[in-house]
Backbone of each chain as nested JSON, in Angstrom:
{
  "chains": [
    {"id": "A", "residues": [
      {"number": 1, "name": "MET", "atoms": {"N": [73.667, 131.507, 102.271], "CA": [73.441, 130.504, 103.39], "C": [73.657, 131.176, 104.653]}},
      {"number": 2, "name": "ASP", "atoms": {"N": [72.641, 131.496, 105.391], "CA": [72.964, 132.033, 106.902], "C": [73.076, 130.986, 107.847]}},
      {"number": 3, "name": "GLU", "atoms": {"N": [73.513, 131.419, 109.097], "CA": [73.885, 130.419, 110.158], "C": [72.721, 129.551, 110.513]}},
      {"number": 4, "name": "GLU", "atoms": {"N": [71.419, 129.945, 110.432], "CA": [70.259, 129.286, 110.752], "C": [70.144, 127.633, 110.181]}},
      {"number": 5, "name": "ASN", "atoms": {"N": [70.687, 127.645, 108.882], "CA": [70.811, 126.388, 108.24], "C": [72.006, 125.556, 108.664]}},
      {"number": 6, "name": "THR", "atoms": {"N": [72.766, 125.952, 109.566], "CA": [74.019, 125.333, 109.746], "C": [73.997, 124.55, 111.007]}},
      {"number": 7, "name": "VAL", "atoms": {"N": [74.466, 123.214, 110.97], "CA": [74.69, 122.31, 112.137], "C": [76.069, 122.342, 112.279]}},
      {"number": 8, "name": "PHE", "atoms": {"N": [76.584, 122.803, 113.563], "CA": [77.983, 122.787, 113.923], "C": [78.106, 121.547, 114.722]}},
      {"number": 9, "name": "ILE", "atoms": {"N": [79.253, 120.82, 114.268], "CA": [79.444, 119.445, 114.956], "C": [80.554, 119.707, 116.065]}},
      {"number": 10, "name": "GLY", "atoms": {"N": [80.085, 119.277, 117.188], "CA": [80.976, 119.452, 118.482], "C": [81.21, 118.146, 119.145]}},
      {"number": 11, "name": "SER", "atoms": {"N": [81.003, 118.011, 120.405], "CA": [81.515, 116.917, 121.232], "C": [80.335, 115.943, 121.622]}},
      {"number": 12, "name": "LYS", "atoms": {"N": [79.103, 116.312, 121.108], "CA": [77.95, 115.273, 121.412], "C": [78.031, 114.185, 120.473]}},
      {"number": 13, "name": "GLU", "atoms": {"N": [77.037, 113.188, 120.888], "CA": [77.003, 111.958, 120.057], "C": [76.651, 112.296, 118.495]}},
      {"number": 14, "name": "THR", "atoms": {"N": [77.005, 111.599, 117.891], "CA": [76.77, 111.585, 116.299], "C": [75.223, 111.796, 116.055]}},
      {"number": 15, "name": "MET", "atoms": {"N": [74.435, 111.002, 116.707], "CA": [72.921, 110.765, 116.464], "C": [72.294, 112.238, 116.909]}},
      {"number": 16, "name": "SER", "atoms": {"N": [72.913, 113.029, 117.759], "CA": [72.32, 114.381, 118.211], "C": [72.414, 115.37, 116.865]}},
      {"number": 17, "name": "TYR", "atoms": {"N": [73.449, 115.245, 116.166], "CA": [73.702, 116.128, 115.09], "C": [72.717, 115.71, 113.851]}},
      {"number": 18, "name": "VAL", "atoms": {"N": [72.652, 114.337, 113.912], "CA": [71.616, 113.822, 112.851], "C": [70.1, 114.295, 113.066]}},
      {"number": 19, "name": "MET", "atoms": {"N": [69.867, 114.348, 114.241], "CA": [68.583, 114.739, 114.547], "C": [68.428, 116.303, 114.31]}},
      {"number": 20, "name": "ALA", "atoms": {"N": [69.478, 116.933, 114.667], "CA": [69.572, 118.632, 114.511], "C": [69.348, 118.789, 113.058]}},
      {"number": 21, "name": "LEU", "atoms": {"N": [70.075, 117.942, 112.164], "CA": [70.025, 118.129, 110.723], "C": [68.472, 117.76, 110.121]}},
      {"number": 22, "name": "LEU", "atoms": {"N": [68.028, 116.829, 110.731], "CA": [66.646, 116.226, 110.275], "C": [65.598, 117.382, 110.638]}},
      {"number": 23, "name": "THR", "atoms": {"N": [65.702, 118.039, 111.936], "CA": [64.961, 119.183, 112.391], "C": [65.049, 120.199, 111.476]}},
      {"number": 24, "name": "GLN", "atoms": {"N": [66.167, 120.448, 110.91], "CA": [66.388, 121.575, 109.974], "C": [65.689, 121.371, 108.668]}},
      {"number": 25, "name": "PHE", "atoms": {"N": [65.698, 120.084, 108.136], "CA": [65.248, 119.873, 107.029], "C": [63.469, 119.88, 107.28]}},
      {"number": 26, "name": "ASN", "atoms": {"N": [63.186, 119.301, 108.387], "CA": [61.718, 119.294, 108.618], "C": [61.035, 120.583, 108.86]}},
      {"number": 27, "name": "SER", "atoms": {"N": [61.961, 121.684, 109.095], "CA": [61.305, 123.027, 109.366], "C": [61.21, 123.642, 108.184]}},
      {"number": 28, "name": "GLY", "atoms": {"N": [61.426, 123.045, 106.936], "CA": [61.181, 123.773, 105.77], "C": [62.336, 124.062, 104.863]}},
      {"number": 29, "name": "SER", "atoms": {"N": [63.483, 123.93, 105.48], "CA": [64.681, 124.161, 104.603], "C": [64.997, 123.195, 103.677]}},
      {"number": 30, "name": "ASP", "atoms": {"N": [65.402, 123.461, 102.475], "CA": [65.599, 122.628, 101.484], "C": [67.081, 122.29, 101.294]}},
      {"number": 31, "name": "GLU", "atoms": {"N": [67.928, 123.14, 102.182], "CA": [69.406, 122.952, 102.14], "C": [69.883, 123.089, 103.598]}},
      {"number": 32, "name": "ALA", "atoms": {"N": [70.911, 122.349, 104.016], "CA": [71.638, 122.51, 105.196], "C": [72.979, 122.238, 105.112]}},
      {"number": 33, "name": "ILE", "atoms": {"N": [73.642, 122.927, 106.044], "CA": [75.107, 122.926, 105.977], "C": [75.659, 122.353, 107.173]}},
      {"number": 34, "name": "ILE", "atoms": {"N": [76.397, 121.313, 107.184], "CA": [77.265, 120.804, 108.386], "C": [78.674, 121.277, 108.298]}},
      {"number": 35, "name": "LYS", "atoms": {"N": [78.971, 121.974, 109.49], "CA": [80.55, 122.399, 109.521], "C": [80.974, 121.803, 110.73]}},
      {"number": 36, "name": "ALA", "atoms": {"N": [82.273, 121.554, 110.575], "CA": [83.137, 120.925, 111.562], "C": [84.557, 121.315, 111.559]}},
      {"number": 37, "name": "ARG", "atoms": {"N": [85.308, 121.287, 112.702], "CA": [86.774, 121.546, 112.546], "C": [87.563, 120.52, 113.301]}},
      {"number": 38, "name": "GLY", "atoms": {"N": [88.698, 120.104, 112.861], "CA": [89.747, 119.218, 113.533], "C": [89.112, 117.993, 113.617]}},
      {"number": 39, "name": "ARG", "atoms": {"N": [89.224, 117.35, 114.804], "CA": [88.881, 115.885, 114.753], "C": [87.348, 115.637, 114.595]}},
      {"number": 40, "name": "SER", "atoms": {"N": [86.452, 116.691, 114.775], "CA": [84.967, 116.499, 114.468], "C": [84.716, 116.45, 112.982]}},
      {"number": 41, "name": "ILE", "atoms": {"N": [85.721, 116.418, 112.216], "CA": [85.523, 116.301, 110.646], "C": [84.975, 114.97, 110.334]}},
      {"number": 42, "name": "SER", "atoms": {"N": [85.626, 113.938, 111.039], "CA": [85.069, 112.661, 110.717], "C": [83.649, 112.383, 111.232]}},
      {"number": 43, "name": "LYS", "atoms": {"N": [83.098, 113.136, 112.204], "CA": [81.922, 112.957, 112.712], "C": [80.973, 113.705, 111.734]}},
      {"number": 44, "name": "ALA", "atoms": {"N": [81.541, 114.797, 111.095], "CA": [80.684, 115.638, 110.199], "C": [80.12, 114.57, 108.999]}},
      {"number": 45, "name": "VAL", "atoms": {"N": [81.214, 113.898, 108.544], "CA": [80.833, 112.931, 107.466], "C": [80.045, 111.822, 107.894]}},
      {"number": 46, "name": "ASP", "atoms": {"N": [79.911, 111.37, 109.007], "CA": [79.235, 110.231, 109.594], "C": [77.851, 110.91, 109.661]}},
      {"number": 47, "name": "VAL", "atoms": {"N": [77.659, 112.014, 110.108], "CA": [76.357, 112.818, 110.129], "C": [75.677, 112.789, 108.654]}},
      {"number": 48, "name": "ALA", "atoms": {"N": [76.359, 113.178, 107.805], "CA": [75.975, 113.255, 106.291], "C": [75.515, 111.929, 105.882]}},
      {"number": 49, "name": "GLU", "atoms": {"N": [76.443, 111.13, 105.935], "CA": [76.208, 109.655, 105.465], "C": [75.041, 109.019, 106.224]}},
      {"number": 50, "name": "ILE", "atoms": {"N": [74.975, 109.108, 107.271], "CA": [73.876, 108.468, 108.211], "C": [72.318, 109.047, 107.775]}},
      {"number": 51, "name": "THR", "atoms": {"N": [72.585, 110.462, 107.667], "CA": [71.292, 111.035, 107.322], "C": [70.735, 110.714, 105.971]}},
      {"number": 52, "name": "LYS", "atoms": {"N": [71.74, 110.723, 104.938], "CA": [71.16, 110.344, 103.51], "C": [70.929, 108.84, 103.411]}},
      {"number": 53, "name": "ASN", "atoms": {"N": [71.542, 108.051, 104.102], "CA": [71.344, 106.552, 104.042], "C": [70.213, 105.824, 104.728]}},
      {"number": 54, "name": "ARG", "atoms": {"N": [70.03, 106.597, 105.707], "CA": [69.084, 105.941, 106.845], "C": [67.922, 106.79, 107.061]}},
      {"number": 55, "name": "PHE", "atoms": {"N": [67.889, 108.015, 107.079], "CA": [66.741, 108.66, 107.424], "C": [66.144, 109.565, 106.281]}},
      {"number": 56, "name": "LEU", "atoms": {"N": [66.768, 110.269, 105.466], "CA": [66.324, 111.045, 104.433], "C": [66.842, 110.615, 103.134]}},
      {"number": 57, "name": "LYS", "atoms": {"N": [66.163, 109.496, 102.458], "CA": [66.889, 108.833, 101.5], "C": [66.861, 109.765, 100.177]}},
      {"number": 58, "name": "ASP", "atoms": {"N": [66.055, 110.785, 100.155], "CA": [65.981, 111.713, 98.831], "C": [66.953, 112.798, 99.148]}},
      {"number": 59, "name": "SER", "atoms": {"N": [67.729, 112.795, 100.152], "CA": [68.648, 113.819, 100.447], "C": [69.869, 113.541, 99.663]}},
      {"number": 60, "name": "LYS", "atoms": {"N": [70.787, 114.336, 99.404], "CA": [72.145, 114.186, 98.836], "C": [73.089, 115.242, 99.149]}},
      {"number": 61, "name": "ILE", "atoms": {"N": [74.377, 114.941, 99.161], "CA": [75.34, 115.878, 99.408], "C": [75.703, 116.575, 98.119]}},
      {"number": 62, "name": "THR", "atoms": {"N": [75.529, 117.872, 98.077], "CA": [75.746, 118.554, 96.912], "C": [77.115, 119.376, 96.901]}},
      {"number": 63, "name": "ASP", "atoms": {"N": [77.738, 119.589, 97.935], "CA": [79.091, 120.216, 97.794], "C": [79.845, 119.829, 99.089]}},
      {"number": 64, "name": "ILE", "atoms": {"N": [81.121, 119.7, 98.898], "CA": [82.012, 119.585, 100.321], "C": [83.148, 120.508, 100.121]}},
      {"number": 65, "name": "LYS", "atoms": {"N": [83.376, 121.378, 100.868], "CA": [84.554, 122.326, 100.905], "C": [85.536, 122.027, 102.12]}},
      {"number": 66, "name": "THR", "atoms": {"N": [86.907, 122.309, 101.949], "CA": [87.693, 122.238, 103.267], "C": [88.437, 123.485, 103.178]}},
      {"number": 67, "name": "ASP", "atoms": {"N": [88.731, 123.752, 104.326], "CA": [89.592, 125.105, 104.452], "C": [90.705, 124.879, 105.786]}},
      {"number": 68, "name": "THR", "atoms": {"N": [91.228, 125.898, 105.917], "CA": [92.273, 125.97, 107.029], "C": [91.86, 127.352, 107.806]}},
      {"number": 69, "name": "GLU", "atoms": {"N": [91.587, 126.901, 109.189], "CA": [91.346, 128.231, 110.05], "C": [92.511, 128.321, 111.04]}},
      {"number": 70, "name": "LYS", "atoms": {"N": [92.622, 129.805, 111.358], "CA": [93.671, 130.03, 112.288], "C": [93.11, 130.283, 113.716]}},
      {"number": 71, "name": "LEU", "atoms": {"N": [93.36, 129.515, 114.714], "CA": [92.737, 129.694, 115.904], "C": [93.689, 130.365, 116.878]}},
      {"number": 72, "name": "ASP", "atoms": {"N": [93.371, 131.227, 117.82], "CA": [94.346, 131.577, 118.854], "C": [94.604, 130.519, 119.939]}},
      {"number": 73, "name": "ASN", "atoms": {"N": [95.846, 130.317, 120.14], "CA": [96.081, 129.329, 121.129], "C": [96.475, 129.987, 122.581]}},
      {"number": 74, "name": "GLU", "atoms": {"N": [96.722, 129.126, 123.551], "CA": [97.059, 129.512, 124.802], "C": [98.357, 130.219, 125.036]}},
      {"number": 75, "name": "GLU", "atoms": {"N": [99.221, 130.025, 123.983], "CA": [100.555, 130.674, 124.146], "C": [100.559, 132.04, 123.481]}},
      {"number": 76, "name": "GLY", "atoms": {"N": [99.465, 132.521, 123.203], "CA": [99.298, 133.93, 122.436], "C": [99.528, 133.756, 120.99]}},
      {"number": 77, "name": "GLY", "atoms": {"N": [99.691, 132.677, 120.495], "CA": [100.097, 132.486, 118.956], "C": [98.85, 131.943, 118.162]}},
      {"number": 78, "name": "THR", "atoms": {"N": [98.99, 131.391, 117.031], "CA": [97.893, 130.998, 116.58], "C": [98.14, 129.447, 116.067]}},
      {"number": 79, "name": "THR", "atoms": {"N": [97.105, 128.725, 115.972], "CA": [97.332, 127.295, 115.565], "C": [96.341, 127.065, 114.334]}},
      {"number": 80, "name": "ASN", "atoms": {"N": [96.754, 126.447, 113.33], "CA": [95.993, 125.941, 112.203], "C": [95.351, 124.841, 112.431]}},
      {"number": 81, "name": "VAL", "atoms": {"N": [94.044, 124.858, 111.941], "CA": [93.121, 123.561, 112.193], "C": [92.284, 123.63, 110.941]}},
      {"number": 82, "name": "SER", "atoms": {"N": [92.117, 122.4, 110.4], "CA": [91.344, 122.099, 109.282], "C": [89.943, 122.172, 109.335]}},
      {"number": 83, "name": "SER", "atoms": {"N": [89.102, 122.424, 108.454], "CA": [87.646, 122.623, 108.682], "C": [87.064, 122.032, 107.485]}},
      {"number": 84, "name": "ILE", "atoms": {"N": [85.63, 121.68, 107.68], "CA": [84.889, 121.077, 106.312], "C": [83.488, 121.658, 106.563]}},
      {"number": 85, "name": "GLU", "atoms": {"N": [82.868, 121.927, 105.364], "CA": [81.464, 122.315, 105.001], "C": [81.02, 121.496, 104.357]}},
      {"number": 86, "name": "ILE", "atoms": {"N": [80.044, 120.691, 104.687], "CA": [79.132, 119.759, 103.929], "C": [77.835, 120.465, 103.469]}},
      {"number": 87, "name": "THR", "atoms": {"N": [77.571, 120.607, 102.17], "CA": [76.06, 121.168, 102.003], "C": [75.359, 119.975, 101.53]}},
      {"number": 88, "name": "MET", "atoms": {"N": [74.093, 119.96, 101.963], "CA": [73.04, 118.913, 101.624], "C": [71.875, 119.458, 101.258]}},
      {"number": 89, "name": "LYS", "atoms": {"N": [71.199, 118.706, 100.321], "CA": [69.864, 119.254, 99.799], "C": [68.95, 117.962, 99.856]}},
      {"number": 90, "name": "LYS", "atoms": {"N": [67.573, 118.452, 100.215], "CA": [66.559, 117.259, 100.156], "C": [65.756, 117.408, 98.914]}}
    ]},
    {"id": "B", "residues": [
      {"number": 1, "name": "MET", "atoms": {"N": [91.568, 106.358, 87.617], "CA": [92.64, 106.536, 88.72], "C": [92.721, 105.019, 89.336]}},
      {"number": 2, "name": "ASP", "atoms": {"N": [94.111, 104.647, 89.063], "CA": [94.481, 103.444, 89.728], "C": [95.055, 103.567, 91.069]}},
      {"number": 3, "name": "GLU", "atoms": {"N": [95.306, 102.514, 91.683], "CA": [95.749, 102.573, 92.975], "C": [97.137, 103.238, 93.409]}},
      {"number": 4, "name": "GLU", "atoms": {"N": [97.91, 103.248, 92.129], "CA": [99.227, 103.671, 92.376], "C": [99.27, 105.393, 92.669]}},
      {"number": 5, "name": "ASN", "atoms": {"N": [98.248, 106.034, 92.381], "CA": [98.058, 107.362, 92.693], "C": [97.29, 107.703, 94.066]}},
      {"number": 6, "name": "THR", "atoms": {"N": [97.369, 106.703, 94.645], "CA": [96.427, 106.871, 96.084], "C": [97.13, 106.804, 97.208]}},
      {"number": 7, "name": "VAL", "atoms": {"N": [97.092, 107.667, 98.109], "CA": [97.615, 107.712, 99.485], "C": [96.389, 107.227, 100.49]}},
      {"number": 8, "name": "PHE", "atoms": {"N": [96.729, 106.13, 101.131], "CA": [95.667, 105.67, 102.062], "C": [96.24, 106.142, 103.519]}},
      {"number": 9, "name": "ILE", "atoms": {"N": [95.389, 106.765, 104.163], "CA": [95.639, 107.325, 105.531], "C": [95.354, 106.311, 106.378]}},
      {"number": 10, "name": "GLY", "atoms": {"N": [96.367, 106.08, 107.312], "CA": [96.311, 105.074, 108.476], "C": [96.688, 105.882, 109.88]}},
      {"number": 11, "name": "SER", "atoms": {"N": [97.333, 104.994, 110.527], "CA": [97.684, 105.383, 112.025], "C": [98.965, 106.236, 112.213]}},
      {"number": 12, "name": "LYS", "atoms": {"N": [99.656, 106.405, 110.924], "CA": [100.821, 107.083, 111.259], "C": [100.722, 108.548, 111.279]}},
      {"number": 13, "name": "GLU", "atoms": {"N": [101.775, 109.329, 111.503], "CA": [101.552, 110.688, 111.723], "C": [101.308, 111.559, 110.582]}},
      {"number": 14, "name": "THR", "atoms": {"N": [100.525, 112.549, 110.687], "CA": [100.144, 113.318, 109.592], "C": [101.18, 113.605, 108.473]}},
      {"number": 15, "name": "MET", "atoms": {"N": [102.235, 114.093, 108.947], "CA": [103.388, 114.466, 108.084], "C": [103.957, 113.38, 107.068]}},
      {"number": 16, "name": "SER", "atoms": {"N": [103.772, 111.924, 107.669], "CA": [104.213, 110.915, 106.794], "C": [103.31, 110.913, 105.487]}},
      {"number": 17, "name": "TYR", "atoms": {"N": [102.105, 111.166, 105.703], "CA": [101.195, 111.056, 104.374], "C": [101.228, 112.418, 103.679]}},
      {"number": 18, "name": "VAL", "atoms": {"N": [101.743, 113.517, 104.083], "CA": [101.904, 114.627, 103.379], "C": [103.209, 114.321, 102.465]}},
      {"number": 19, "name": "MET", "atoms": {"N": [104.265, 113.743, 103.141], "CA": [105.491, 113.232, 102.362], "C": [105.147, 112.24, 101.245]}},
      {"number": 20, "name": "ALA", "atoms": {"N": [104.359, 111.323, 101.543], "CA": [103.819, 110.416, 100.676], "C": [103.112, 110.952, 99.342]}},
      {"number": 21, "name": "LEU", "atoms": {"N": [102.267, 111.887, 99.818], "CA": [101.63, 112.763, 98.588], "C": [102.477, 113.446, 97.721]}},
      {"number": 22, "name": "LEU", "atoms": {"N": [103.446, 114.282, 98.471], "CA": [104.415, 114.989, 97.842], "C": [105.428, 114.146, 96.825]}},
      {"number": 23, "name": "THR", "atoms": {"N": [105.625, 112.939, 97.32], "CA": [106.351, 111.959, 96.546], "C": [105.638, 111.579, 95.331]}},
      {"number": 24, "name": "GLN", "atoms": {"N": [104.293, 111.41, 95.48], "CA": [103.528, 111.065, 94.393], "C": [103.686, 112.091, 93.151]}},
      {"number": 25, "name": "PHE", "atoms": {"N": [103.405, 113.311, 93.714], "CA": [103.384, 114.458, 92.71], "C": [104.754, 114.452, 92.147]}},
      {"number": 26, "name": "ASN", "atoms": {"N": [105.679, 114.291, 92.952], "CA": [107.037, 114.603, 92.418], "C": [107.565, 113.436, 91.392]}},
      {"number": 27, "name": "SER", "atoms": {"N": [106.779, 112.337, 91.45], "CA": [107.178, 111.3, 90.563], "C": [106.458, 111.409, 89.234]}},
      {"number": 28, "name": "GLY", "atoms": {"N": [105.89, 112.55, 88.994], "CA": [105.245, 112.726, 87.631], "C": [103.786, 112.834, 87.732]}},
      {"number": 29, "name": "SER", "atoms": {"N": [103.02, 112.333, 88.66], "CA": [101.605, 112.306, 88.682], "C": [101.045, 113.814, 88.763]}},
      {"number": 30, "name": "ASP", "atoms": {"N": [100.135, 114.051, 88.021], "CA": [99.473, 115.384, 87.85], "C": [98.314, 115.404, 88.888]}},
      {"number": 31, "name": "GLU", "atoms": {"N": [97.787, 114.236, 89.258], "CA": [96.716, 113.849, 90.112], "C": [97.019, 112.838, 91.291]}},
      {"number": 32, "name": "ALA", "atoms": {"N": [96.413, 113.207, 92.417], "CA": [96.64, 111.992, 93.337], "C": [95.196, 112.134, 94.138]}},
      {"number": 33, "name": "ILE", "atoms": {"N": [95.241, 110.83, 94.772], "CA": [93.871, 110.886, 95.719], "C": [94.159, 110.255, 97.126]}},
      {"number": 34, "name": "ILE", "atoms": {"N": [93.555, 111.094, 97.972], "CA": [93.743, 110.812, 99.577], "C": [92.483, 109.955, 99.698]}},
      {"number": 35, "name": "LYS", "atoms": {"N": [92.698, 108.687, 100.422], "CA": [91.564, 107.943, 100.799], "C": [91.727, 107.723, 102.293]}},
      {"number": 36, "name": "ALA", "atoms": {"N": [90.52, 107.685, 102.921], "CA": [90.487, 107.53, 104.626], "C": [89.182, 107.04, 104.962]}},
      {"number": 37, "name": "ARG", "atoms": {"N": [89.184, 106.183, 105.936], "CA": [87.89, 105.804, 106.722], "C": [87.841, 105.995, 108.098]}},
      {"number": 38, "name": "GLY", "atoms": {"N": [86.626, 106.248, 108.628], "CA": [86.358, 106.442, 110.086], "C": [87.158, 107.643, 110.602]}},
      {"number": 39, "name": "ARG", "atoms": {"N": [87.743, 107.483, 111.785], "CA": [88.451, 108.544, 112.351], "C": [89.571, 109.138, 111.643]}},
      {"number": 40, "name": "SER", "atoms": {"N": [90.195, 108.459, 110.77], "CA": [91.217, 108.963, 109.813], "C": [90.806, 110.097, 108.839]}},
      {"number": 41, "name": "ILE", "atoms": {"N": [89.461, 110.287, 108.66], "CA": [89.031, 111.192, 107.728], "C": [89.474, 112.564, 108.029]}},
      {"number": 42, "name": "SER", "atoms": {"N": [89.568, 112.988, 109.352], "CA": [89.908, 114.208, 109.739], "C": [91.511, 114.363, 109.421]}},
      {"number": 43, "name": "LYS", "atoms": {"N": [92.227, 113.438, 109.52], "CA": [93.791, 113.389, 109.157], "C": [93.78, 113.532, 107.74]}},
      {"number": 44, "name": "ALA", "atoms": {"N": [92.903, 113.028, 106.849], "CA": [92.955, 113.07, 105.266], "C": [92.74, 114.645, 104.995]}},
      {"number": 45, "name": "VAL", "atoms": {"N": [91.81, 115.32, 105.599], "CA": [91.726, 116.728, 105.294], "C": [92.968, 117.415, 105.685]}},
      {"number": 46, "name": "ASP", "atoms": {"N": [93.605, 117.134, 106.786], "CA": [94.719, 117.853, 107.301], "C": [95.726, 117.671, 106.24]}},
      {"number": 47, "name": "VAL", "atoms": {"N": [95.942, 116.367, 105.559], "CA": [97.197, 116.209, 104.793], "C": [96.887, 116.928, 103.537]}},
      {"number": 48, "name": "ALA", "atoms": {"N": [95.645, 117.037, 103.045], "CA": [95.275, 117.918, 101.841], "C": [95.477, 119.342, 101.991]}},
      {"number": 49, "name": "GLU", "atoms": {"N": [94.962, 119.836, 103.223], "CA": [95.104, 121.364, 103.625], "C": [96.736, 121.731, 103.751]}},
      {"number": 50, "name": "ILE", "atoms": {"N": [97.458, 120.944, 104.436], "CA": [98.916, 121.083, 104.626], "C": [99.638, 121.141, 103.437]}},
      {"number": 51, "name": "THR", "atoms": {"N": [99.407, 120.084, 102.469], "CA": [99.943, 119.992, 101.273], "C": [99.822, 121.111, 100.337]}},
      {"number": 52, "name": "LYS", "atoms": {"N": [98.595, 121.692, 100.228], "CA": [98.39, 122.851, 99.362], "C": [98.711, 124.112, 99.959]}},
      {"number": 53, "name": "ASN", "atoms": {"N": [98.622, 124.338, 101.251], "CA": [98.93, 125.553, 101.897], "C": [100.616, 125.809, 102.131]}},
      {"number": 54, "name": "ARG", "atoms": {"N": [101.15, 124.677, 102.247], "CA": [102.6, 124.761, 102.9], "C": [103.618, 124.229, 101.781]}},
      {"number": 55, "name": "PHE", "atoms": {"N": [103.219, 123.333, 101.181], "CA": [104.287, 122.7, 100.345], "C": [104.035, 122.694, 98.844]}},
      {"number": 56, "name": "LEU", "atoms": {"N": [102.849, 122.668, 98.361], "CA": [102.647, 122.492, 96.951], "C": [101.516, 123.725, 96.646]}},
      {"number": 57, "name": "LYS", "atoms": {"N": [101.868, 125.084, 96.519], "CA": [101.071, 126.008, 96.731], "C": [100.234, 126.196, 95.347]}},
      {"number": 58, "name": "ASP", "atoms": {"N": [100.668, 125.37, 94.19], "CA": [99.947, 125.546, 93.01], "C": [98.993, 124.264, 92.996]}},
      {"number": 59, "name": "SER", "atoms": {"N": [98.923, 123.468, 93.881], "CA": [98.092, 122.292, 93.956], "C": [96.907, 122.613, 94.438]}},
      {"number": 60, "name": "LYS", "atoms": {"N": [95.792, 122.002, 94.101], "CA": [94.369, 122.183, 94.649], "C": [93.561, 121.072, 94.667]}},
      {"number": 61, "name": "ILE", "atoms": {"N": [92.45, 121.064, 95.604], "CA": [91.616, 120.102, 95.844], "C": [90.596, 120.166, 94.661]}},
      {"number": 62, "name": "THR", "atoms": {"N": [90.435, 119.212, 93.748], "CA": [89.481, 119.12, 92.667], "C": [88.147, 118.51, 92.841]}},
      {"number": 63, "name": "ASP", "atoms": {"N": [88.142, 117.637, 93.922], "CA": [87.124, 116.71, 94.043], "C": [86.997, 116.139, 95.385]}},
      {"number": 64, "name": "ILE", "atoms": {"N": [85.811, 116.213, 96.191], "CA": [85.726, 115.407, 97.657], "C": [84.515, 114.486, 97.461]}},
      {"number": 65, "name": "LYS", "atoms": {"N": [84.629, 113.263, 97.727], "CA": [83.574, 112.329, 97.821], "C": [83.584, 111.625, 99.164]}},
      {"number": 66, "name": "THR", "atoms": {"N": [82.263, 111.353, 99.568], "CA": [82.1, 110.695, 100.867], "C": [81.376, 109.275, 100.44]}},
      {"number": 67, "name": "ASP", "atoms": {"N": [81.383, 108.297, 101.247], "CA": [80.712, 107.069, 100.977], "C": [80.556, 106.292, 102.135]}},
      {"number": 68, "name": "THR", "atoms": {"N": [79.738, 105.31, 102.306], "CA": [79.78, 104.492, 103.446], "C": [80.062, 103.04, 102.956]}},
      {"number": 69, "name": "GLU", "atoms": {"N": [81.155, 102.53, 103.86], "CA": [81.593, 101.209, 103.355], "C": [81.053, 100.284, 104.496]}},
      {"number": 70, "name": "LYS", "atoms": {"N": [80.793, 98.87, 104.084], "CA": [80.339, 97.851, 105.097], "C": [81.558, 97.013, 105.425]}},
      {"number": 71, "name": "LEU", "atoms": {"N": [82.156, 97.037, 106.607], "CA": [83.201, 96.204, 106.986], "C": [82.718, 94.879, 107.939]}},
      {"number": 72, "name": "ASP", "atoms": {"N": [83.362, 93.881, 107.709], "CA": [83.012, 92.641, 108.534], "C": [83.519, 93.001, 109.966]}},
      {"number": 73, "name": "ASN", "atoms": {"N": [82.688, 92.666, 111.101], "CA": [83.146, 93.026, 112.351], "C": [83.482, 91.43, 113.102]}},
      {"number": 74, "name": "GLU", "atoms": {"N": [83.897, 91.733, 114.082], "CA": [84.235, 90.329, 114.982], "C": [83.31, 89.581, 115.265]}},
      {"number": 75, "name": "GLU", "atoms": {"N": [81.756, 90.075, 115.43], "CA": [80.737, 89.271, 115.592], "C": [80.072, 88.518, 114.513]}},
      {"number": 76, "name": "GLY", "atoms": {"N": [80.931, 88.58, 113.362], "CA": [80.191, 87.972, 112.139], "C": [79.09, 88.71, 111.424]}},
      {"number": 77, "name": "GLY", "atoms": {"N": [79.082, 89.923, 111.894], "CA": [78.213, 90.971, 111.148], "C": [79.03, 91.873, 110.35]}},
      {"number": 78, "name": "THR", "atoms": {"N": [78.145, 93.049, 109.997], "CA": [79.065, 94.115, 109.293], "C": [78.798, 95.321, 110.045]}},
      {"number": 79, "name": "THR", "atoms": {"N": [79.702, 96.353, 109.942], "CA": [79.69, 97.715, 110.585], "C": [79.646, 98.594, 109.279]}},
      {"number": 80, "name": "ASN", "atoms": {"N": [79.032, 99.759, 109.497], "CA": [79.109, 100.795, 108.547], "C": [80.219, 101.741, 109.017]}},
      {"number": 81, "name": "VAL", "atoms": {"N": [81.084, 102.1, 108.077], "CA": [82.132, 102.97, 108.327], "C": [82.053, 104.139, 107.138]}},
      {"number": 82, "name": "SER", "atoms": {"N": [82.146, 105.384, 107.437], "CA": [82.207, 106.527, 106.604], "C": [83.65, 106.447, 106.057]}},
      {"number": 83, "name": "SER", "atoms": {"N": [83.621, 107.004, 104.658], "CA": [84.885, 107.21, 104.016], "C": [84.997, 108.29, 103.135]}},
      {"number": 84, "name": "ILE", "atoms": {"N": [86.268, 108.877, 102.986], "CA": [86.359, 109.925, 102.081], "C": [87.467, 109.729, 101.029]}},
      {"number": 85, "name": "GLU", "atoms": {"N": [87.296, 110.361, 99.851], "CA": [88.27, 110.445, 98.785], "C": [88.501, 111.846, 98.354]}},
      {"number": 86, "name": "ILE", "atoms": {"N": [89.654, 112.192, 98.587], "CA": [90.061, 113.744, 98.12], "C": [90.828, 113.477, 96.828]}},
      {"number": 87, "name": "THR", "atoms": {"N": [90.473, 114.2, 95.868], "CA": [91.375, 114.275, 94.708], "C": [92.077, 115.461, 94.591]}},
      {"number": 88, "name": "MET", "atoms": {"N": [93.363, 115.47, 94.349], "CA": [94.24, 116.64, 94.28], "C": [94.813, 116.843, 92.932]}},
      {"number": 89, "name": "LYS", "atoms": {"N": [95.109, 118.013, 92.365], "CA": [95.784, 118.078, 91.303], "C": [96.88, 119.266, 91.429]}},
      {"number": 90, "name": "LYS", "atoms": {"N": [98.058, 118.987, 90.741], "CA": [98.943, 120.054, 90.793], "C": [99.108, 120.88, 89.586]}}
    ]}
  ]
}
């Protein structure tokens, strides 16, 4: 799975990412991945649920993985942050 | 899986739920479920990741499911909210 099929969740509104995901599927991909870190994880789940329940009813979540990533912080150390990867297929 | 093995994530600090999960495992359960809704979903992932990386290194996440639940709102209608269920085994 390359980065092209991936929607990264950030600080925009939930529906922006739903649109990005739909665009992904409409451009010919059968599979797309939603990635998020930290507090955006809740939004990633919203994006997946809204997409499959409201917009692409034949799509489904095929895999969900979580991980812990180390990010550099301002003090020169590292901070652990949880991440999620939701794989969807249509 | 009955409710006894379940840790519901709410507004307390993350570490409170890590402790609750560890208590669950230490009381003899080989399996525990972490449940959360809405913005607490991110915290649920933190609880699972912190538990397996820092406290119970032989535990692992065996399943993650998401769903959409309908909650009654103050206007007498319903609001959709995403939920997550993370199953862990030691």
